[in-house]
VOGU-3710 file (C-alpha; in Angstrom, 3 decimals, decimal comma):
1> xxxxxxxxxx> 0,205/-0,077/-0,010  1,629/3,159/-0,747  1,764/5,921/1,078  -0,846/8,500/0,808  0,409/12,458/1,369  -1,717/15,424/2,432  -2,364/18,588/0,270  0,061/20,538/1,342  2,654/17,872/1,548  1,969/16,852/-2,535
11> xxxxxxxxxx> 2,267/21,513/-2,690  5,866/21,495/-1,590  6,928/18,614/-3,318  5,851/20,379/-6,780  7,782/23,811/-5,258  10,645/21,996/-4,680  10,444/19,928/-8,332  10,231/23,406/-9,725  13,241/24,863/-7,433  11,524/27,643/-4,752
21> xxxxxxxxxx> 11,615/27,120/-1,221  7,267/27,657/0,590  7,800/30,727/2,103  5,726/33,864/2,977  6,697/36,888/3,820  4,026/38,784/5,593  5,644/41,848/6,785  6,139/45,962/5,689  8,896/47,937/5,071  9,265/51,338/6,608
31> xxxxxxxxxx> 8,365/52,848/3,691  5,461/50,103/2,923  3,995/51,370/5,632  4,072/55,449/4,923  2,740/54,684/2,211  -0,408/52,564/3,282  -1,207/55,346/5,681  -0,620/58,487/3,385  -3,137/56,873/1,217  -5,387/55,615/3,642
41> xxxxxxxxxx> -5,423/60,064/5,396  -5,831/60,941/1,200  -8,930/59,010/0,967  -10,618/60,267/4,353  -9,411/63,874/4,022  -10,661/64,277/0,109  -14,247/62,460/1,010  -15,291/64,921/3,626  -14,223/67,391/1,699  -16,519/66,214/-1,340
51> xxxxxxxxxx> -18,778/65,705/1,573  -19,366/69,016/2,161  -19,108/70,513/-1,024  -22,148/68,397/-1,963  -24,285/69,718/0,869  -23,525/73,480/-0,198  -24,506/73,034/-3,828  -26,648/70,239/-3,997  -28,195/69,559/-0,834  -28,482/66,639/0,929
61> xxxxxxxxxx> -29,975/64,619/-1,694  -26,756/65,362/-3,193  -24,934/63,756/-0,019  -27,091/60,510/0,268  -26,403/59,471/-3,464  -22,768/60,312/-3,112  -22,697/58,093/0,000  -25,437/55,611/-1,689  -22,904/55,105/-4,499  -19,895/54,552/-2,859
71> xx> -21,725/51,278/-0,898  -22,498/50,188/-3,753
//
């Protein structure tokens, strides 16, 4: 009877045949962390400025339409 191997072991063997190590790097460099934080702040600032502009020029209907379009 042939020994049965799991799917994870089969994947490991396939990667070794192709010459790769099974490595998953989960980390951010300092620059990546800064870039991610900067883009998040930029998105929040643009939403708040556009919400105020819509409220002044179009009223509550425009703002509700804008929020609805974001959620869709």
